[in-house]
Backbone as numpy.savetxt, mean C-alpha at the origin, in Angstrom:
# Nx Ny Nz CAx CAy CAz Cx Cy Cz
-5.79 -16.54 -18.54 -4.68 -15.92 -19.24 -3.46 -15.95 -18.40
-3.49 -15.98 -17.21 -2.32 -16.15 -16.29 -1.80 -17.44 -16.08
-2.45 -18.44 -16.35 -2.05 -19.80 -16.02 -2.37 -20.08 -14.59
-1.87 -21.36 -14.21 -2.03 -21.76 -12.84 -0.94 -20.94 -11.91
-1.67 -20.52 -10.71 -0.87 -19.72 -10.00 0.28 -20.72 -9.20
1.21 -20.15 -8.81 2.30 -20.96 -8.02 1.83 -21.05 -6.63
1.66 -22.28 -5.98 1.44 -22.06 -4.41 2.44 -22.77 -3.70
3.34 -23.35 -4.18 4.50 -23.76 -3.42 5.76 -23.50 -4.34
6.63 -22.76 -3.72 7.66 -22.26 -4.52 8.90 -23.41 -4.57
9.85 -23.39 -5.23 10.78 -24.43 -5.58 11.63 -24.64 -4.31
11.73 -23.60 -3.55 12.49 -23.82 -2.24 11.58 -24.44 -1.02
10.40 -24.70 -1.37 9.31 -25.39 -0.47 8.58 -24.59 0.34
8.81 -23.22 0.29 7.94 -22.26 0.79 6.62 -22.06 0.06
5.46 -21.82 1.02 4.30 -21.45 0.54 4.31 -20.18 -0.16
3.91 -20.19 -1.24 3.81 -18.73 -2.27 2.94 -17.70 -1.60
3.09 -16.51 -1.90 2.56 -15.35 -1.33 1.10 -15.49 -1.50
0.43 -15.72 -2.62 -0.78 -15.77 -2.97 -1.74 -16.72 -2.11
-1.26 -17.92 -2.04 -1.83 -18.84 -1.18 -1.78 -18.55 0.21
-0.56 -18.11 0.62 -0.45 -17.74 2.11 -1.22 -16.55 2.61
-1.39 -15.44 1.70 -2.01 -14.43 2.21 -3.59 -14.67 2.14
-4.22 -15.62 1.29 -5.75 -15.89 1.27 -5.90 -16.82 2.58
-4.99 -17.71 2.73 -5.34 -18.71 3.97 -5.30 -17.75 5.19
-4.09 -16.95 5.35 -3.78 -16.12 6.30 -5.24 -15.04 6.80
-5.60 -14.54 5.67 -6.69 -13.72 5.75 -8.06 -14.43 6.19
-8.29 -15.45 5.81 -9.48 -16.47 6.17 -9.32 -16.77 7.57
-8.26 -17.28 7.95 -7.91 -17.55 9.31 -8.17 -16.49 10.35
-7.81 -15.43 9.88 -7.91 -14.16 10.96 -9.27 -13.62 10.62
-10.13 -13.89 9.86 -11.27 -13.38 9.66 -11.42 -11.97 9.04
-10.51 -11.78 8.34 -10.32 -10.34 7.55 -11.51 -10.31 6.54
-12.17 -9.15 6.73 -13.32 -8.65 5.75 -13.03 -7.60 4.78
-11.87 -6.95 5.01 -11.55 -5.49 4.32 -9.89 -5.70 4.18
-9.60 -5.58 2.93 -8.19 -5.41 2.71 -7.83 -4.17 1.96
-6.81 -3.40 2.36 -6.42 -2.32 1.79 -4.80 -2.41 1.50
-4.46 -2.21 0.37 -3.19 -2.43 -0.15 -2.73 -1.74 -1.36
-1.63 -1.58 -1.73 -1.12 -0.63 -2.71 -1.55 -1.21 -4.14
-1.99 -0.27 -5.10 -2.58 -0.63 -6.41 -1.64 -1.54 -7.29
-0.23 -1.73 -6.75 0.55 -2.75 -7.50 0.19 -4.13 -7.27
-0.63 -4.41 -6.27 -1.29 -5.59 -6.00 -2.74 -5.86 -6.54
-3.27 -4.70 -7.11 -4.70 -4.86 -7.76 -4.72 -6.16 -8.64
-3.78 -6.52 -9.52 -3.92 -7.49 -10.51 -4.15 -9.01 -9.81
-3.61 -9.01 -8.50 -3.63 -10.34 -7.81 -5.09 -10.48 -7.14
-5.80 -9.48 -7.24 -7.20 -9.69 -6.39 -7.98 -10.67 -7.12
-8.00 -10.81 -8.38 -8.91 -11.89 -9.28 -8.25 -13.24 -8.70
-6.92 -13.49 -8.75 -6.46 -14.80 -8.25 -6.89 -15.04 -6.88
-6.74 -14.02 -6.11 -7.00 -14.27 -4.67 -8.64 -14.61 -4.56
-9.33 -14.11 -5.52 -10.76 -14.39 -5.22 -11.03 -15.79 -5.80
-10.34 -16.36 -6.98 -10.19 -17.79 -7.23 -9.91 -18.72 -6.15
-8.85 -18.43 -5.63 -8.21 -19.25 -4.48 -9.26 -19.32 -3.30
-9.85 -18.11 -2.98 -10.76 -18.23 -1.89 -11.99 -19.12 -2.19
-12.51 -19.01 -3.51 -13.52 -19.60 -3.92 -13.36 -21.30 -4.02
-12.08 -21.66 -4.45 -11.75 -22.89 -4.50 -11.58 -23.60 -2.99
-11.12 -22.59 -2.10 -10.85 -23.19 -0.67 -12.11 -23.00 0.24
-13.24 -22.51 -0.36 -14.30 -22.33 0.46 -14.49 -21.38 1.35
-13.77 -20.07 1.32 -13.56 -19.20 2.46 -14.21 -17.87 1.59
-14.62 -17.01 2.72 -15.17 -15.73 2.33 -14.03 -14.84 1.55
-14.61 -13.95 0.55 -13.86 -12.93 -0.20 -14.01 -11.73 0.54
-12.67 -11.15 0.99 -13.11 -9.81 1.71 -13.24 -8.62 0.55
-13.62 -7.54 0.86 -13.83 -6.38 0.08 -12.28 -5.85 0.02
-11.99 -5.36 -1.19 -10.72 -4.79 -1.47 -10.70 -3.47 -1.89
-9.64 -2.63 -1.58 -9.47 -1.29 -2.01 -7.86 -1.18 -2.27
-7.49 -0.33 -3.20 -6.20 -0.28 -3.70 -5.80 1.19 -3.56
-4.86 1.54 -3.02 -4.47 2.88 -2.76 -3.22 3.42 -3.65
-3.22 4.64 -3.91 -1.98 5.05 -4.78 -0.59 4.64 -4.05
0.50 4.56 -4.98 1.88 4.30 -4.60 2.53 5.44 -4.25
3.77 5.49 -3.41 4.65 6.58 -3.44 5.69 5.89 -4.16
6.23 6.66 -5.27 7.29 6.30 -6.20 8.52 7.08 -6.16
9.61 6.51 -6.54 10.73 7.15 -6.54 10.85 8.09 -7.79
11.75 9.02 -7.98 11.99 9.73 -9.18 12.22 8.80 -10.39
12.73 7.67 -10.11 13.29 6.84 -11.17 12.09 6.03 -11.86
11.00 6.11 -11.05 9.79 5.43 -11.53 9.38 4.23 -10.64
10.10 3.69 -9.90 9.88 2.45 -9.13 9.21 2.86 -7.98
8.60 1.91 -7.17 7.85 2.17 -5.99 8.94 2.45 -4.85
8.52 3.46 -3.83 9.45 3.61 -2.77 9.37 2.46 -1.89
10.37 1.58 -1.76 10.48 0.40 -1.17 11.75 -0.03 -0.67
11.78 -0.69 0.50 13.26 -1.07 0.94 13.82 -1.95 0.04
13.08 -2.82 -0.65 13.74 -3.56 -1.78 14.51 -2.82 -2.68
14.01 -1.61 -3.13 14.88 -0.74 -4.08 15.82 0.14 -3.35
15.99 -0.02 -2.04 17.08 0.69 -1.31 16.45 2.13 -0.97
15.15 2.21 -0.91 14.73 3.60 -0.61 14.89 3.99 0.90
14.69 5.15 1.17 14.87 5.66 2.57 14.20 4.67 3.50
14.80 4.32 4.53 14.37 3.36 5.55 13.85 4.20 6.67
13.17 3.26 7.60 12.35 3.87 8.81 13.31 4.52 9.70
14.49 3.90 9.83 15.53 4.50 10.84 15.75 6.06 10.47
15.95 6.43 9.08 16.27 7.62 8.64 14.98 8.47 8.63
13.99 7.93 8.51 12.67 8.71 8.70 12.49 9.11 9.96
12.65 8.18 11.00 12.46 8.48 12.38 13.39 9.45 12.97
14.56 9.42 12.31 15.66 10.50 12.88 15.21 11.95 12.46
14.60 12.05 11.45 14.25 13.33 11.00 12.88 13.81 11.12
11.78 12.80 11.13 10.56 13.15 11.14 9.88 12.51 12.23
8.84 13.06 13.02 8.36 12.29 14.15 6.98 11.60 13.37
6.36 10.62 14.04 5.34 10.06 13.44 4.08 10.89 13.02
3.78 11.84 13.66 2.58 12.79 13.48 2.98 13.48 12.18
4.19 14.26 12.10 4.51 14.80 10.95 4.47 14.01 9.53
4.96 12.80 9.73 4.95 11.78 8.68 3.50 11.41 8.43
2.73 11.25 9.23 1.26 11.08 9.16 0.61 12.11 8.19
0.81 13.32 8.68 0.17 14.46 8.06 0.81 14.78 6.68
2.19 14.39 6.37 2.61 14.40 5.13 1.97 13.52 4.19
1.86 12.18 4.61 1.25 11.15 3.75 -0.29 11.38 3.49
-0.85 11.65 4.68 -2.43 12.11 4.33 -2.53 13.19 3.28
-1.79 14.42 3.55 -1.80 15.37 2.42 -1.42 14.94 1.16
-0.40 14.19 1.08 0.01 13.85 -0.42 -0.90 12.99 -1.03
-2.01 12.35 -0.44 -2.83 11.56 -1.03 -4.25 12.34 -1.08
-4.40 13.54 -0.75 -5.66 14.18 -0.77 -6.41 14.18 0.46
-5.96 13.69 1.55 -6.62 13.71 2.85 -6.50 14.81 3.68
-5.78 15.67 3.46 -5.27 16.81 4.21 -5.19 18.17 3.41
-5.63 19.35 3.93 -5.23 20.52 3.13 -3.89 20.89 3.16
-3.10 20.59 4.05 -1.60 20.81 4.23 -1.10 19.71 4.89
0.37 19.73 4.86 1.03 18.59 5.49 1.26 18.85 6.89
0.14 19.07 7.59 0.17 19.39 9.10 0.38 18.06 9.91
0.94 18.19 10.98 1.13 16.93 11.91 -0.31 16.39 12.45
-0.51 15.12 12.20 -1.76 14.69 12.76 -1.57 13.17 13.18
-2.64 12.53 13.73 -2.58 11.02 13.99 -3.42 10.54 13.13
-3.43 9.16 12.87 -4.51 8.12 12.06 -5.69 8.45 12.85
-5.77 8.54 14.03 -7.06 8.49 14.48 -7.78 10.03 14.26
-7.04 10.93 14.15 -7.67 12.20 13.75 -8.28 12.24 12.46
-7.62 11.46 11.67 -7.89 11.51 10.10 -9.33 10.73 9.81
-9.53 9.77 10.87 -10.80 8.81 10.75 -12.19 9.47 10.59
-12.43 10.63 11.42 -13.72 11.19 11.11 -14.21 11.82 9.98
-13.03 12.28 9.20 -13.29 13.00 7.92 -12.83 12.04 6.70
-12.43 10.87 7.08 -11.95 9.82 5.98 -13.00 9.47 4.94
-12.91 9.65 3.75 -13.82 9.08 2.54 -12.81 8.72 1.60
-13.00 7.51 1.10 -12.34 6.95 0.00 -12.20 7.86 -1.43
-13.57 8.65 -1.56 -13.57 9.61 -2.71 -12.52 10.73 -2.65
-11.99 10.97 -1.31 -11.07 11.96 -1.31 -9.64 11.40 -1.59
-9.26 10.32 -1.64 -8.13 9.76 -1.77 -7.69 9.94 -3.43
-6.69 10.50 -3.79 -6.51 10.72 -5.14 -6.09 9.46 -5.95
-6.44 9.36 -7.19 -6.06 8.13 -7.94 -4.50 7.99 -8.26
-3.89 9.05 -8.25 -2.67 9.24 -8.91 -1.66 8.81 -7.89
-0.54 8.13 -8.46 0.53 7.77 -7.54 1.30 9.05 -7.23
1.98 9.14 -6.23 2.85 10.32 -5.88 4.24 9.97 -5.94
4.97 10.78 -6.71 6.44 10.82 -6.82 7.10 11.59 -5.81
8.02 11.04 -4.92 8.58 11.75 -3.83 10.11 11.63 -3.90
10.75 12.61 -3.21 11.97 12.48 -3.08 12.44 12.67 -1.63
13.38 11.97 -1.21 14.19 12.03 0.15 15.20 12.99 -0.12
15.23 14.05 0.79 16.15 15.11 0.80 17.48 14.89 1.60
17.20 13.82 2.36 18.19 13.53 3.41 17.86 13.95 4.83
16.55 14.83 4.73 16.07 15.24 5.99 14.54 15.06 5.92
13.87 15.03 4.67 12.37 14.89 4.59 12.06 14.35 3.29
10.77 13.75 3.34 10.15 13.47 2.03 9.49 14.81 1.45
9.58 14.88 0.17 8.85 15.82 -0.46 8.21 15.42 -1.96
7.04 15.96 -2.11 6.22 15.46 -3.28 7.08 16.13 -4.57
7.30 15.43 -5.39 7.94 16.01 -6.62 6.67 16.08 -7.90
5.93 14.98 -7.81 4.74 15.05 -8.84 3.68 13.98 -8.50
2.52 14.09 -9.20 1.51 13.11 -9.26 1.34 12.67 -10.60
1.38 11.27 -10.56 1.27 10.56 -11.89 0.03 9.79 -12.03
-0.51 9.80 -13.27 -1.74 8.77 -13.62 -1.32 7.40 -13.10
-2.14 6.62 -12.28 -1.88 5.22 -12.10 -1.95 4.45 -13.12
-0.86 3.55 -13.50 -0.88 2.87 -14.70 -1.00 1.48 -14.47
């Protein structure tokens, strides 16, 4: 239904789908975790992996952080950048906020990724995207929306 994938862009650059499949294979990647906005590409990547004769990793897709306008929180859309985040929130507080916002914490308390590992279970990660707002000093959760 999607037709043939683009593997070489008009500007001569290798397209994302081929590049990521080859890079993952060369690096021996066995597990891929990425945003649910890329879930639809997983089947295409599987076909490319099969045609290239490389292993297919296992995939998990996590919910997205969305802006109130509905777009994903991304540099491309002019969302808050890491410089502003770092100016107002240290890494442990941001980690705690992110973990809490997707169901991995009881409260948005400071923590490290390593501290989350012992209790991590995919079943605890909420399926909903999380709408956030940058107040100029911090990210706050506005709503949780059904992933579409």
